[in-house]
FIROVEX-542065 format. One line per field, with one value per residue (C-alpha): residue in one letter; z, x, y. Coordinates in steps of 0.2 Angstrom, whole numbers, plus 5000, padded with zeros to 4 digits. Example, Ala and Ser with C-alpha at 12.3 -4.5 7.8 and 13.67 -1.06 7.14 Angstrom:
2
res: [A:S]
w: [5039:5036]
u: [5062:5068]
v: [4978:4995]
***
This chain:
373
res: [M:S:V:P:A:D:L:L:K:T:P:L:H:A:L:H:L:E:L:G:A:R:M:V:P:F:A:G:Y:S:M:P:V:Q:Y:P:S:G:L:M:A:E:H:L:H:T:R:T:A:A:G:L:F:D:V:S:H:M:G:Q:L:R:L:E:G:G:D:A:A:A:A:F:E:S:L:M:P:V:D:V:I:D:L:P:V:G:K:Q:R:Y:G:L:L:L:N:D:D:G:G:I:L:D:D:L:M:F:F:N:R:G:A:D:L:F:V:I:V:N:G:A:C:K:V:A:D:I:D:H:I:E:K:R:I:G:H:R:C:E:V:I:P:M:P:E:M:A:L:L:A:L:Q:G:P:Q:A:V:T:A:L:A:R:F:A:P:E:V:A:K:L:V:F:M:T:G:G:R:F:Q:V:A:D:T:D:C:F:I:T:R:S:G:Y:T:G:E:D:G:F:E:I:S:V:P:A:E:Q:A:D:W:L:A:R:Q:L:L:T:Q:P:E:V:K:P:I:G:L:G:A:R:N:S:L:R:L:E:A:G:L:C:L:Y:G:N:D:I:D:E:S:T:T:P:V:E:A:G:L:N:W:A:M:Q:K:V:R:R:T:G:G:A:R:A:G:G:F:P:G:A:D:K:V:L:A:Q:L:A:D:G:V:P:R:K:R:V:G:L:V:A:L:E:R:I:P:V:R:D:H:T:E:L:Q:D:P:S:G:R:K:I:G:E:V:T:S:G:L:L:G:P:S:I:D:R:P:V:A:M:G:Y:V:T:P:D:H:A:A:L:G:T:R:V:N:A:I:V:R:G:K:P:V:P:M:E:V:A:S:M:P:F:V:P:N:R:Y:F:R:G]
w: [5136:5138:5130:5138:5130:5130:5118:5101:5086:5070:5053:5050:5069:5062:5049:5060:5071:5057:5052:5067:5075:5091:5097:5111:5116:5107:5106:5112:5101:5099:5087:5078:5086:5074:5064:5066:5054:5066:5069:5061:5044:5045:5043:5031:5020:5019:5015:5001:4995:5002:5020:5023:5037:5046:5052:5054:5072:5065:5062:5048:5044:5032:5032:5021:5016:5004:5022:5027:5021:5029:5045:5047:5044:5059:5068:5061:5056:5040:5022:5020:5008:4995:4994:4975:4973:4972:4984:5001:5016:5033:5048:5066:5077:5090:5107:5113:5121:5104:5110:5096:5100:5087:5068:5054:5034:5025:5007:4995:4987:4977:4987:5004:5014:5019:5035:5042:5062:5076:5082:5101:5098:5088:5099:5107:5091:5084:5098:5096:5077:5080:5094:5086:5066:5068:5066:5049:5042:5043:5052:5047:5056:5044:5056:5042:5033:5036:5032:5025:5019:5007:5009:5002:4984:4978:4984:4967:4958:4968:4969:4950:4944:4951:4948:4935:4935:4953:4946:4939:4956:4964:4984:4992:4980:4975:4972:4969:4962:4961:4967:4969:4963:4978:4978:4986:4989:4988:4992:4989:5005:5021:5037:5035:5024:5008:4993:4996:4997:5009:5007:5012:5010:5015:5033:5025:5012:5020:5024:5006:5000:5012:5007:4990:4992:5002:4987:4978:4980:4985:5000:5018:5033:5044:5063:5075:5079:5064:5059:5074:5070:5052:5055:5068:5054:5044:5057:5058:5074:5083:5092:5111:5111:5101:5101:5112:5119:5128:5111:5098:5081:5081:5096:5085:5070:5061:5053:5033:5039:5042:5026:5023:5020:5040:5043:5051:5036:5026:5016:5031:5046:5063:5068:5073:5093:5101:5086:5096:5106:5090:5080:5092:5092:5075:5076:5092:5095:5107:5125:5117:5101:5093:5086:5080:5088:5086:5099:5098:5106:5101:5116:5111:5122:5126:5127:5142:5145:5153:5142:5151:5143:5147:5163:5169:5168:5162:5145:5137:5136:5122:5115:5103:5104:5096:5086:5067:5059:5041:5048:5062:5076:5088:5083:5095:5094:5107:5114:5120:5122:5108:5114:5110:5094:5082:5071:5079:5097:5107:5122:5135:5139:5155:5154:5168:5178:5167:5151:5135:5123:5107:5094:5086:5067:5054:5049:5042:5047:5031:5015:5010:4995:4992:4972:4968:4948]
u: [5071:5082:5077:5080:5093:5084:5072:5070:5077:5072:5082:5082:5087:5106:5098:5084:5100:5108:5094:5094:5077:5072:5069:5055:5050:5033:5027:5044:5053:5065:5056:5058:5043:5051:5064:5073:5059:5047:5029:5022:5031:5034:5013:5011:5024:5014:4998:5008:5023:5026:5033:5042:5037:5047:5033:5044:5038:5021:5018:5019:5012:5007:4991:4994:4983:4967:4956:4966:4952:4939:4949:4953:4936:4930:4939:4930:4914:4922:4921:4937:4935:4925:4939:4949:4967:4976:4965:4967:4954:4953:4949:4947:4951:4936:4937:4923:4914:4915:4928:4942:4958:4965:4963:4973:4974:4975:4979:4973:4989:4982:4996:4992:4985:4997:4992:4998:4995:4998:5016:5010:4997:5008:5014:4997:4989:5000:4997:4978:4977:4989:4979:4962:4966:4984:4975:4967:4982:5000:5002:5019:5027:5038:5049:5062:5053:5053:5039:5039:5025:5027:5013:5006:5001:5015:5022:5016:5027:5042:5040:5036:5054:5060:5043:5031:5021:5014:5006:4991:4988:4971:4966:4969:4977:4995:5008:5027:5038:5055:5062:5081:5085:5075:5061:5048:5028:5019:5000:4994:4986:4991:4984:4986:4970:4983:4985:5001:5009:5015:5029:5035:5055:5066:5074:5092:5088:5077:5090:5096:5078:5073:5089:5085:5068:5074:5085:5070:5064:5046:5052:5055:5058:5042:5039:5027:5019:5014:5007:4997:4992:4988:4979:4967:4963:4957:4946:4956:4955:4972:4973:4974:4967:4950:4947:4951:4946:4932:4925:4914:4915:4897:4904:4917:4906:4915:4900:4907:4919:4908:4901:4882:4886:4892:4877:4860:4853:4868:4874:4889:4881:4889:4900:4913:4918:4905:4894:4877:4882:4889:4873:4863:4868:4868:4850:4847:4858:4875:4874:4892:4896:4912:4911:4921:4922:4929:4932:4924:4938:4957:4961:4966:4959:4969:4966:4954:4945:4929:4914:4899:4881:4877:4868:4887:4882:4894:4891:4909:4927:4938:4949:4961:4962:4974:4977:4975:4990:4981:4964:4971:4957:4957:4948:4945:4936:4930:4914:4897:4880:4869:4858:4872:4881:4870:4879:4882:4876:4886:4895:4909:4927:4933:4952:4960:4943:4935:4921:4929:4915:4915:4904:4900:4908:4908:4926:4936:4941:4952:4947:4953:4962:4964:4968:4953:4958]
v: [4975:4959:4944:4928:4918:4902:4908:4899:4910:4908:4906:4925:4929:4936:4946:4956:4958:4965:4977:4984:4976:4978:4959:4953:4936:4931:4912:4905:4914:4929:4940:4958:4970:4984:4990:5006:5014:5013:5004:5020:5019:5000:5000:5015:5006:4990:4998:5008:4996:4980:4973:4958:4949:4934:4921:4908:4905:4898:4879:4872:4852:4841:4828:4814:4800:4793:4799:4815:4828:4819:4816:4834:4838:4829:4842:4857:4865:4869:4860:4852:4837:4849:4861:4859:4856:4871:4880:4888:4891:4897:4884:4882:4868:4866:4858:4848:4864:4871:4885:4889:4879:4888:4895:4891:4890:4873:4870:4857:4850:4835:4823:4830:4844:4859:4867:4883:4884:4900:4898:4899:4883:4872:4860:4859:4858:4844:4833:4837:4832:4817:4812:4812:4809:4801:4783:4790:4799:4803:4819:4826:4841:4853:4860:4861:4875:4895:4905:4923:4934:4949:4960:4974:4983:4980:4965:4957:4968:4962:4945:4943:4949:4932:4920:4930:4914:4922:4936:4923:4917:4924:4926:4911:4900:4894:4883:4879:4890:4895:4912:4917:4899:4892:4879:4888:4885:4901:4904:4921:4926:4933:4941:4961:4964:4967:4959:4948:4930:4918:4909:4891:4890:4876:4884:4883:4895:4908:4921:4920:4923:4935:4946:4944:4949:4965:4969:4975:4995:4991:4978:4984:4973:4974:4970:4961:4978:4982:4966:4968:4985:4981:4962:4975:4988:4972:4966:4951:4941:4938:4921:4924:4940:4940:4922:4907:4892:4901:4909:4898:4904:4910:4924:4927:4932:4918:4910:4914:4901:4886:4883:4877:4858:4858:4867:4860:4855:4852:4837:4834:4843:4841:4828:4839:4845:4854:4855:4856:4870:4878:4872:4878:4896:4898:4894:4903:4916:4919:4927:4940:4945:4951:4969:4984:4998:5017:5028:5045:5054:5054:5041:5025:5010:4994:4975:4972:4988:4984:4991:4997:5005:5022:5017:5011:4992:4981:4975:4967:4969:4977:4962:4972:4990:5004:5020:5013:5021:5022:5030:5041:5039:5026:5008:4991:4975:4968:4957:4966:4957:4955:4968:4982:4974:4983:4997:5014:5009:5021:5012:5018:5011:5013:5020:5025:5026:5038:5032:5036:5035:5022:5018:4999:5001:4989:4980:4981:4998:4999:4991:4972:4973:4955:4951:4941:4942]
***
């Protein structure tokens, strides 16, 4: 595949080419989909050692001002105000119909809220945030920063050689550290289901830092292909596939991301876009639910595959699917009607006109291994 010349490049672009990456267009950027070792090897290496991902296409921004937390909370069904300093949380920007504009991570650094949003959504996200709460706090994009993710059970071993104090972090905490003479803001988090870190680093120092990390025996570069298979095995949604503006948090099964304080009866219930619809769905149910699916034959079931009940009636659609490299069987996630969402329910995926039997299964498909201390 030829890569259009007008694509944006991350600060690691030259390094990707030097490492032999196959580059593809993604979220407006030229990004590595895999390196010469291939998707399968990269996936398994991350599950057993440590993989280094370039996620600099994602958006980073700061919200500053005494009213920043309350203002940001007004955009999401999430508890922002009570998040302690030094802690990170998952959030959901909603539109006025309760649909998900984007999913994001935010961190209370005391002086500001540090926010990371999806690359494909970042321009619209920042515009949305600026228009909705820009009069209540400063919304400061951070294009001068790059973002690396070091993921896998040996990530802490590799990173702690440069900054021993990172080993004291637990899942969803973070702080400022010096790594290879580079100022970094590091959180113990990621999107692979493994223990690991996300490292925000000045763009002009990202290449140097990545090369230092790659000198460690546990660390190999990993592309977008393995990033996708890892997050699907971990049961994590991909924005644009598994969630989008037509999906509410309740339909997506993201109820855990909506703390009690924001729900009906909570001290700060409602007050976010689409609150009436989302809170009603929490109480009364939804017309469709996101579920995990395992194919009962060795046939991968891809995105947008129709799901039917045994009588041939359409009951939903697959939104992500592949052959799980760690478990060596086809797994997927998708949406079905509530009466087909119970664990163990048999459904058929229609692949090239033929039914492939699948079973509703619990997620994650591979147990998460976050470090909680």
